[in-house]
N, C-alpha and C positions, 0 to 999 in steps of 0.2 A: 504494500499500503505504500503511496505515494504522501511525503508530508509536506502538499502543495499549501500555504497560507495567502487567503486574498482577505485585501482591507483594503481601505481606503487611502490613496495618494495626497499627503500632506504638504511634499517637498517638490519643487519644482525643478529643482538641478536633479533630481533623481529622477524625476521621470522623465525631462527632457532626454536625460543621460541614457537611458535604454531607448526612448522613442528615436531618438535622432542616429541612434548607432544601426538599426536596420535600414537598408539600403530600398526596402520598396517604400519606403514611410514617408508623408510629407505634414503640412502645418495642421488637416484634417486632424490628429491628435494631437497636434501641439497642446501644451500647457494654457498656454495665450488665446489660444482659438474660444476657448471653454472660460476665459476671463470676458470675452466679447458677450459671450450668451450668458453668463452670470451678470454684466452689467445691462441687462435687454431686461430681467428681472426674470430669468428661468431657470429653472431648475437642474443642475447637470450632478453628473456623479463621472470621478474618475478612480479603478480599481487596478491596483498592481495584484501577479501575483509572487510571491518567491518561494525559493524552494533550495534549504539550506541558505538563506538566507541572499540566496543571486533570484533578481528580478528576473523571471522566465517567460510577464505575459502581463498585458494589462490594453485597458480598453477605456475609452471616452465618449462616454454621451451623454444626449441633453432630451429635457421630456419637453414635449410639445403639445397644446393643449386644443384640441378643438371640439367641435358639437357634435359631433360621428365616433365621437372617442380620444384617451388621452393613451400617446405612444412618445414611445423614448426610439432615439435615432441613434444608432453609431455609423459615422460617419470615416470609410477609410481606418475602420479596425473591427474587431480586435486587432492587435498587431501581438504573433509570436509564432513559434514555426509550427504551422497546419500540419506538417507531416508526423508529429506528438501526437497522437489521437486519445492519448490519454489526459493528456494536458487542454488540447481542445474542447475533448467533453468537459473536464472542470471549468473554465471560461464558462462556456455556454449555458450551464446548470448557473452559474453564479449571474451569466443574465438576465436569465429567466425570472431567478430570485429578484435581483432588483428592478426591474421592471415591474413584478407584483409589488415589490415595495411602493413601488412610483403610484401604484393604481392603473396600469399601461394598460390597453385593448391586446396592444402588441408591442416585438420591440424590431425597430428597421433595421438590418444590418446590410452594411456595401462595405467586403473585406479586400484589401488590397492584392487580392487574389488574381492572375491572371486568368481569363476566362480557358476553359479548360474542361472536356469531359469530366475528370477527374475531381474540379470545383465543384461542377452541378454535382454531381453524386454524393458529395459530403455534405449539399448544402440539404441535401434529400434528405442522409441518414442524420443529421440534425435535427430534422423535424422540420425543418424550414419550408417554406412556400416563396412564389415566386410573388415579388411584389409587384403589382398595380402599377407603380410609379416609381421611375429611378430617385436614387438619394445621391446626391451630388454626379461627380461627372464618372460615368460606367466606360465611353470610348474618347480616349484624347490622342492627341498628337504629341509625340515627343522627340526632345534631339539629347543625343547625348554629346554635356559637353567637356568630356575627354577629348573631343574632338578640336584640332585646331580652330581657330575660327575659320580658314583658309579653307578647311576641309567643310565645314559646314557649307560657306559660302556655294563653293564648288557641286557640293549634292542638291543644294537651292535652285529655285528652277530660274530659267532667264529673265522671268517678268519681273521675278524675285528681285536678281542683281542689277536690274534695269528701272526699277522702282527707289532702291539703293542711289544711284547715282543720281537718279532724278533730287532725289530729296536732298544732296547733300551739292548739286548746282545751283540748287533753288536756294545756297544758304540759311537752311530749317538750323536752327543751334536748337540745342538739349539740356534742360536743366533738374537740378536732382531735388528733390527732399521730403525729408523726415517728418517735418511739423505739420500735425492734423491740423493745421487752420489753411493748409493743403488742398484738402478735399474739396471744399465750398465751391473754390471753381471746377473743381473734377465734376461734381453735383449738376452744378449749371449748364454745361458742358453735355453730362447724361442726360439731362431733359430737354435739351434737343433734339438729343443724337437718337432718346429712346421715341420722339414724338416723328421725325424721321423715317426709322426702322420698325413702326409701331408694335412698342413693345412697354412693359412697365417701368419706369423708372424702380431704384432701391430709393430713398427716402437719406435726406441728407444727417440726420442722425443714426441709422442704422450703418452708413460708411465711415463716420465717424467711429463710432463706437469699436467698429472692426481698425481701423487705423491706430487711432489713440492704444489700441491692446497690443500691437507688435511693433507699435514706435516705443512701448518701452523697455523692451532691449533687443532691440536695433533690427528687427527683423523684416519691414516692411520700406520700399521709398517710392514715390511717385515719381514719374518719370513727364517732364511737360515735354513738349518740339510746338517751337515757336518761331515764325516767319514776320520780323519788324516789328515784335513788339506783341504781334495776336499769337492768343494760343490756336492751336493747328489740334493735337493730339495729347489724351494724356493716358499710360500706362501705370496702376495700382502692382507693383508686386510682391511678393511673396518669399522671403527669405530663407527659407529653414532646413536646417539638418542636409541630407541631400540633393533636398529637389527647389527650385527656381519656381515658382507658380505665375502663371501671369493670371494675377485673379479676375482685375477686371479692366476692362479697357474703352475709351470713347474717343471720338472726332469730330470735326463739325466739316462740314462741305469741302472747306478750303485746304483741310487736313488729306480729306479723300484725294483731290487734284493734286498736292504736294506730296503722294504718296509718304507723308511722314510716320504711318507708323511702324513699317519696319525698322527705321534707325532707333524708333527708343528699344525694337529687341533686340537688335543689336549691341546697345548702353549695357544695358540690365543683363546680356550674357559674359560682357565681358566683369559685370560686378561678379558676377555667379563664381565665374572662376577666380577673382581674385580671394571669396570666400572657402575655394575649397569644392564648391559647389558641383557636382559631375550630372546632372539632367535638369533640363529646362522643358517645363512642362506646359504648353498651349493651349491647355485643356480640349472644349467638348468642339468635337468632331464629328460628323456626323456620315453614314456610306456614300460613296461614289453614285448609287442604285439613286439615294433620296433624293432625288433634284428638285422635288416639292416640298421640302420639308423647308422651313424658315431658317433655319440655320448653315443651308447650303450654301451660300454666297461667303458665308463667315470662315465654312471651312475650306473653302478650296484655298482663300488664303494662307488657314493655315499649313494645308500639305504644300503653297510654294515654299517651304520654308526646306523640304525634303525630309520631315518631320520620319521618327518612325511610329507607327498605331500602334494602341495599347489599348487592349478589349478585356478592361477589369469584370470579376465575378459579378454579374447586375442583384440590385438591391434583393435582399428574400425576408422574410416577414418571420419570425416568432410572433404564433397567435395565441395571447394569456384567453382572450376572453370571446370565443367563437363568436359571439350574437354580435356585438358591436363592428368587428370585424368585418363583417357582410357588410356592413353600411358604410361603412371603409372604401373597402373594394369596389361598391358598386360608385360612388361617388368618385375616386383615384381611378378610373376607367374611361367613366364618361369625362371628367374635365380634360383625361388625356387624349381621347380623342377629337375633341373639340378645339383644345389647345396645338392640337399634329405637334405633338413632342414623344 
């Protein structure tokens, strides 16, 4: 019988030290991401598992409340060796217990496991059901930063390299900031961007609280492209552990005209390398065949970087209250169909 002890995490350094030691991890399981959730009045849980005083697993979750049923979301976790079947069972038993403790109808988990027949079989063996809605990105474009800048550019499309040359010729400048006050300009540009592209903008408070949480420990930078003093585009970048994450990005009509965005990404990649980061995650893309999808255009832009395509095991639900879960499943399935996501 293994002597694995589970407890609530109380030490940021201990938590992040373990999470960052895993190459597959990113900010979704970082300490500061859950500081952000707490700042919004959300109930969170952070659980550590130790065997002989050595950390062997961890997961963080946030409790989301909805009329159709309260649930816990565990995005990008748990972090552990999924080949260790007895450890996996112990962790998921704990997830079930914590979900019940929080009076959840279900717990939604989207692990950092690449999609495979084995990963889907594991979810089924654990008694989880495929979720009707995604939890964080399940299909991402990723660049290997162990490659040099020259190698990455050689792998990018001609169109991408042409856009970079165009931006440089236009004498576009790039500024960086770690001051949360910069979020105000990002939000103002986002509102215009959202209206143009037909999506709902995040609130200024939501964006500012995130930036503040990550800024406390030098894990976030806002990149701003300007021409003649006018803001063309901005990228909200998170640097955590082995990964640099393109969290949010916005641009103006003029920014699109001058192809400012690629310049911001190249600057962020340089910063990531300085920090010893090995992976640049461009986040969500859709399949080449999904030409009617609303994210098809931005996916083509991300593919122009020459990125590798990574499919995570999709979100799965651990059902705790079957009746309430059925209502959630009906509502989310309908919403997904209407929104084409």
